[in-house]
N, C-alpha and C positions, 0 to 999 in steps of 0.2 A: 504494500500499499504506499503510495506517495504521500508526502507531508501535506500536499494541498487537498488530499481526500480526507484528512482527519478533521472532524467537525465538532468534537467535544472532548472534554477531559477523559471520559470513559474510553473513547476510541484511542486516545493517546496512550492511556495506561495499558490497553490491550496490545498495542503495537510494541510498547516497551517490554511487556512480558514475553512476547514472541522473540524479540531480539536477545533478551537475557537467556532464554532457553536455548536459542541457537548458539550463543557463545559458550554455554555449558557443554553442548555437543562438540564444539570445536576443541575445547579444552580436553575432553576425553579422547578425541581423535589424536591430538598431538601427543598425549601420554602413550597411546598405543604405537604411534609412529616412532617415538623415542626407543621403545623396547625393540621394535623391528630393526631400527637403525643399528643397534649394537650387534645384531646377528646377521647383518647383510654384507655383501661384497661391495667393492668400490663403485661399480656401475649402479647397483641398486640404491646405494646410499645417496647418489646424486638425485635420483628420482624422488626419494623420500624427502631430501632437503628442499627440493622445489615445491613439493606438496605442503610441507610444513610452513615454508615461507609464505605461500598463498593463504594458508589458514590464519597465520599471524596477521597478515594484512587485513583479512576479513574481520578478525577479532578487534583490531584497532579501529576499523571503520564502524563497527558496532558500538564501541565505546563513544565515538563522536556522535553517532546518530542517537544514542540513548540520552546523552547530555542535551542535545538539541530538543528531543521529544519531551524531556522533563521541563525544559523552559517553556515549550509550547503548552504543555499540560497546566503549568502554573498560571499562564496567561488565561487559558480557558477557565480555570477554576475561579480566577478573579472576576472575569466577565460574568460567569454564571452566578456568582454570589451577588454581584451588583444587580443582575436581572431579577434574582429572587427577592431582593429588597424592594425593587420597583413593583413587582407583582403583588407584594404583600400590602401595598398602600392602596386603600380603597378610595373611591371617588369622594366619599364623605369626608375623609381625613384631609385630602388634598383641598377640598373646598373650604374646610375649616381653617386650614393653614393660610390659604389665600385671604380669607376674611380677616384673620388675625393680623396679617401683614398690612391690609388696607386700613385697619383701625389704628395703626401706630401713627398718629398725627405728627409726632416729633420727627418722623423720617420722611416727611413730604416737602417738596420744593416750596410750597406756599408758607409752611411754618418757618423754614429756614430764611426765606425772604423777609417775613414779618419780624424775625428775631434780629436780622441785620438792620432793618429800619428802626427797631427799638433802640439798638445801640447807637446808631448814627444820629437819630433825631430825638432820642429820649421820649419816644411816643409808644406807649404800650397798647394802643387801641387794637392794632392788628393781631398781636399775640393774644390779648385777652378775648377777642372775638372768636378766634380759632379754637382756643381751649374751652371756651364756654359752650360752643356748639358741638364739640366732640363728645360722643356717647361714653368714651372711656374716661376722659378727664372730667368734662362737664363742670369746670370750676372757674371761679374768678381768680385773678392773680394780683399780687402786690409787687412792689418794687424789689422785694427781697425774696420772692418765690416765683421764679420763672424757669421752667425746665429747659435745659440745653438741648438743641437738636441732636438726634442720635449720632449722626455722622461726625459732628464736632466733638462729642464726648469720646468717640472712638479714636479720633485724631489725638486727643489729649492723652488718653490711656496708652496708646501705642507709643507716643513720644516719650512718656514717662517710663514705662516698663522696658521698652525695647531699645530706645536710643538714648535715654538719659538726658534729653535736652533741657529738662527742668532740674533733674537731680544733680547736674553738673554745677548748678549754682548753690548747692547746699554743701557746706563743709562737714565732713564726717570723720570721726576718729574711732578706732576699734581697740579695746582693751579686753584681754581675756577675763571672763567673769568667774566668780566663785574661786578666787585665788587666795590662799592663806600663806602668809610668810612669817615664820617664827623669828623672834629677835630677843636680844637681851634687854630687858626693861630696866633692871638695876643689879648691881653686884658690888662686892667689896673690891677695893683697888688692888692692882698688881704690885708685887714687891720684887726687889732685886735679890737673886739667890746666888750666893758665891759657892765655889767648889768646897766640898766637905762641910758646909754649914748645915745646920738643922733644917729639916724639911719645912717649908712654909705651911702656915695654917690653911686648911681647906677653905676656899672662899664660899661665900653665900651668894647665890644668884637667883634672881627672879626673872622668869621668862615671860615674854609677851607675845602677842599675835596680831599681825596686820591682816585684815580681811578686805578683799575687793569683791563687792557684790554688784551684779549688773542691774542697771536701771535704764529706762528708755524715756526720751523726751519726745512727745508726740504733738503734732499739730494737724487738725482735720481741716481740709480745704474743700469747700462746696463749690463745684464748678457751676452750679445753677444759680448762684447768688448774683444779683444785679443791683448796683447802687448808683 
């Protein structure tokens, strides 16, 4: 079977099985030829060598074909999985998803334009009207309670988390937390000890401990605040 005739992962697997079985037969045949080689004369050995070399070439081609078929099988499996997911989505689910997308007023061009007008002209009428008429929000807004358009919020989140355009302006220092360092808090003074002199009196020492415990300084920024 040619590769163009393979139309599913199951067909690819069947073809792989056939090739693996054929390689097993070749391996057995080569083993038999080796035994015959030891008991053959010079002319017969040439014939056996030619046959074994052809078998080896076929086995090498089988390895290459099996590797290619496994790649084709993996691609079929990926496509079949994607198709299964599509078939499992009912018309009702798709319709509900579309309705949910339509109801997101923060992701509409009209709201984005109204938001821009509000910033430029300090005029909230357009934003207030859109939010008041929307069935999801249905609310009046004040100067300190205006939702940011969805796409803008995504831009800010991407810039912060992925590119650090805002975080680069924040100085940060890192110190290992839960660190304990023993130290000498107090002790009797040291003395000079000369050779053959009496041993000094054992000193009294009081040990202390320095502890570094982690703490965080936080500041919450509301991207929806307008002043």
